[in-house]
N, C-alpha and C positions, 0 to 999 in steps of 0.2 A: 385462498391458495390451497386450502386443505391442511391435513396434518403434517407435522414436521417431526422427523425422527433424527435425533442427533447421533452422530457416530458412524454413518454409513461408510466413511473412508478411513476409519480408525486403523484398520489392518492393511490398507492398500499400500503396496510397494511397487513403484513403477519399474519396469524392466529397463535394460540398457537401451533397447529399441525405443521405448517410450521417451527416455531422456534425450536420445538422439533427435527424435522428432521435435520435442519441446525446444531444444537448443538450436533449431534451424532458424528461429525467429531472431529479431533484433533484441528482444528482452523476454523474460519469463515472468508472468504474474501469477501469484498464488496468494493465499491468505489464511486467516485464522481458522476458517471452517474446512479447509482442505486437508488439514493434518499432514502437510508435506514438509514440515519444518526439518525433519530428519534428512531430507534430500537437499536442503539448501546449500550445504558446502559443495556438493557435486555439481549443482547447477551454477553456482557462483564462479566456479573455475572456468566455465565455458561461455557465460552470457550474463549481462546485467540482470539483477533480480529485483522485482517489485513485490511488496507484501502488504496486504490489507489487514491491519490489526483491528479494524472496526472500532469499537469503543474501549477496547482493552488497553489500559495504560499502565498496568503493572502485572506482576506474576511471572511464572516461569517461561511463558511463550516469548516474552521480550528478551530474556536472557539467552534463550536458545536461538532465536531467529535474528536479532539485530546485527550480530557480527557478519552475517551472510547476506544482508539486504543492502541494495543500492538506493532504493526508493521506498520509504516507509509512509504508509497512509493511515490516518486515524480519522474517525468521525466524532466531532465534538460539537458543542452548542454555541460557544462564543470565543472571541479573541480576548484572552485575558493574560495578565502577566504570568500567571501560573502555567498556562498553555505554552506561552513563548519559552519559558524556562524548560518545560518538558520537551519541546521540539529540539531545543539546543542540546539537551542531555541525550536525547535519542540519537542525534547525529554524531555526538562524541563516541557513541557505542558502535558505530559502523556505517550507517547510511550516509550517502552523499547529500541526499535531500530528504527532509521530513516534512510532510504535508498534513494539515488538518482541514477537512471539509467542515464547513460551518452552516450547512443548510442555507437558508435565505440570506445569511450574512456573508456568503461567499467562501473564500478559502484563504489559508495562511500557509506559507512555505518558508522554510529555513534551509539555506544552502551551505551552512557553515561559515558564512560571511555576513549575510544580511537577510532580513525578512522581506518577503514579498506578499502583498495582499491582492486579492482579486475579488471584485464585487460579483455577486450572482447576477445572471441575466434575468431580468424580470419576466415571469411567465405565469400562466394560470395552471397551478399544480393540481393534478387530478389524483396522482398516486406517487409516492416517493420511492416505491419498490424499484431497485436498480439504479437509483440516482447516483449513489457513490460509485458503483461499478462503471457507470457511463462516464463519470468525471475521470476516474482513473484511466479508462481506456483512451479517452481523448488526450489526457495529459501525456501518457506514454507514447501514443501515436505521434504527437508533435515532437517530443524529445527524440524519438527514433528517426524522425525526419530531419533532425539537426537544429530544431528551434532552441533558442535559449530559454531559460526559466521564466523570464519576463513574458 
């Protein structure tokens, strides 16, 4: 993929027109690498917000973002008791639904009432680049169509 330079968006601030455009959809998705956490309160007032925390399970980003997020996504390795406690704690801090993708082990979601698990679809994996992004896109697409969490 070439070189990766961190921080391209560090000083980016969307205009009101940018926010108006984003909020025309059924939901807005952003994440850890977009550095848009400062805009989450403004977005949340207008549309449901989804946030990809990647592998980040602690630190200031959680404190700053979680109160303004409806759907929180994390990338983890396995369904463990610690992960389940973590997803429950995440939801207590704001999100309606907290989800962990687990690679070939599928996914785990907490909706504030109960956990749901989903097995991964068996496939011949060539490259995992974008797999989590694709999962989140499909998840949000179905929710915005009115599908339930199951």
